[in-house]
C-alpha positions as CSV (number, residue, x, y, z in Angstrom):
1,N,-5.4,18.3,-6.3
2,D,-8.9,17.7,-7.7
3,A,-8.9,14.2,-6.2
4,A,-7.7,15.5,-2.8
5,T,-10.5,18.1,-2.8
6,V,-13.1,15.4,-3.6
7,Y,-11.7,13.1,-1.0
8,R,-11.8,15.8,1.7
9,R,-15.4,16.4,0.9
10,G,-16.2,12.8,1.7
11,T,-16.8,11.5,-1.8
12,S,-13.8,9.3,-1.9
13,T,-15.2,6.9,-4.5
14,D,-15.1,9.9,-6.9
15,S,-11.5,10.7,-5.8
16,T,-10.4,7.2,-6.9
17,E,-11.9,7.8,-10.3
18,T,-10.3,11.3,-10.5
19,L,-6.9,9.9,-9.6
20,S,-7.2,7.0,-12.0
21,T,-8.2,9.3,-14.8
22,T,-5.2,11.6,-13.9
23,V,-2.8,8.7,-14.2
24,A,-4.3,7.6,-17.5
25,N,-4.4,11.1,-19.0
26,L,-0.9,12.0,-17.9
27,S,0.9,8.8,-18.8
28,I,1.3,9.5,-22.6
29,P,1.9,13.2,-22.5
30,Y,4.2,13.0,-19.6
31,E,6.4,10.3,-21.3
32,K,6.8,12.7,-24.3
33,S,7.5,15.7,-22.2
34,G,11.3,15.3,-21.9
35,V,11.1,15.4,-18.2
36,S,13.9,13.4,-16.5
37,E,13.3,9.8,-15.5
38,P,13.8,10.4,-11.8
39,S,11.2,13.2,-11.9
40,K,8.7,11.0,-13.8
41,A,9.3,8.2,-11.3
42,K,8.7,10.5,-8.3
43,F,5.6,12.0,-10.0
44,F,4.0,8.6,-10.8
45,S,5.0,7.1,-7.5
46,S,3.1,10.0,-5.8
47,L,0.0,9.3,-7.9
48,H,0.1,5.6,-7.1
49,L,0.6,6.4,-3.4
50,N,-2.5,8.6,-3.4
51,L,-4.5,5.9,-5.2
52,A,-3.3,3.4,-2.7
53,L,-4.4,5.6,0.2
54,V,-7.9,6.1,-1.2
55,A,-8.2,2.4,-1.9
56,L,-7.1,1.5,1.6
57,K,-9.6,4.0,3.1
58,L,-12.4,2.5,1.0
59,G,-11.6,-1.1,1.9
60,G,-10.1,-1.8,-1.5
61,S,-7.1,-3.7,-0.1
62,R,-6.2,-5.6,-3.3
63,E,-6.3,-2.3,-5.3
64,C,-4.1,-0.7,-2.6
65,V,-1.6,-3.5,-2.9
66,T,-1.5,-3.1,-6.7
67,H,-0.9,0.7,-6.5
68,C,1.7,0.2,-3.7
69,D,3.5,-2.4,-5.9
70,K,3.6,0.1,-8.8
71,A,5.0,2.8,-6.4
72,I,7.6,0.4,-5.0
73,K,8.7,-0.6,-8.6
74,L,9.3,3.1,-9.2
75,D,10.9,3.7,-5.8
76,P,12.0,0.5,-4.0
77,D,12.8,2.4,-0.8
78,N,9.5,4.2,-0.5
79,T,8.6,3.5,3.1
80,K,5.1,5.0,2.7
81,A,4.3,2.5,-0.1
82,L,5.7,-0.3,2.0
83,Y,3.7,0.8,5.0
84,R,0.4,1.0,3.1
85,K,1.1,-2.3,1.4
86,G,1.7,-3.9,4.8
87,M,-1.6,-2.5,6.1
88,A,-3.5,-3.7,3.0
89,C,-1.9,-7.2,3.3
90,Q,-2.9,-7.4,6.9
91,Q,-6.5,-6.5,5.9
92,L,-6.4,-9.3,3.4
93,S,-5.1,-11.7,6.1
94,L,-1.8,-12.1,4.2
95,F,0.0,-11.8,7.5
96,G,3.4,-13.3,6.4
97,E,3.6,-10.8,3.5
98,A,2.4,-8.0,5.8
99,V,5.1,-8.8,8.3
100,G,7.8,-9.0,5.6
101,V,6.9,-5.7,4.0
102,L,6.6,-3.9,7.4
103,E,9.9,-5.3,8.6
104,R,11.5,-3.8,5.5
105,A,9.9,-0.5,6.2
106,A,11.0,-0.6,9.8
107,E,14.6,-1.3,8.8
108,M,14.5,1.9,6.8
109,E,12.6,4.0,9.3
110,P,13.3,2.4,12.7
111,Q,11.9,5.4,14.7
112,D,8.6,5.6,12.8
113,A,5.9,4.8,15.4
114,A,3.2,4.0,12.9
115,I,5.3,1.4,11.2
116,K,6.4,-0.1,14.5
117,S,2.7,-0.3,15.6
118,A,1.6,-1.9,12.3
119,L,4.4,-4.4,12.5
120,K,3.5,-5.4,16.0
121,S,-0.1,-5.8,15.0
122,A,0.7,-7.9,11.9
123,K,3.0,-10.2,14.0
124,A,0.2,-10.6,16.6
125,D,-2.3,-11.4,13.8
126,Q,0.1,-13.9,12.2
127,Q,0.6,-15.6,15.5
128,R,-3.1,-15.9,16.2
129,A,-3.6,-17.3,12.7
130,R,-0.9,-19.9,13.3
131,Q,-2.5,-20.9,16.6
132,Q,-5.9,-21.2,15.0
133,E,-4.5,-23.4,12.2
134,K,-2.9,-25.6,14.8
135,R,-6.2,-26.0,16.6
136,M,-8.1,-26.7,13.3
137,F,-5.6,-29.1,11.8
138,G,-3.5,-30.3,14.8
139,G,-4.7,-33.9,14.9
140,M,-5.3,-34.4,11.2
141,F,-1.8,-35.4,10.2
142,A,-0.6,-37.0,13.4
């Protein structure tokens, strides 16, 4: 909760450091705690999702993707992680990957308006990028 408090106060750079420190400090003791694997996975998945959100809000798209990948490894059907990864990939102009990840999220949560909107936006960006590539390289290989 320290990171969330710091983030709400508007010092989100500090919240990333607080969350990262939390992950590092808890990894070893948590592994020795005897807590069940599913509980550990859910706990660390939540931490990585929070780090991903902070990174995304700060423009750290690559860091967001890294944390989303860690959350997805722990919970492959985590639509929130898929959604955030898709948003970060779109910011990185990795439109094909963004579309693929967001399509997977949309399959799991077909009624989620945010996912549908992000998918529509990623597809439009992907189409624009393809058209721009055609204009740039169209006559080069003919």
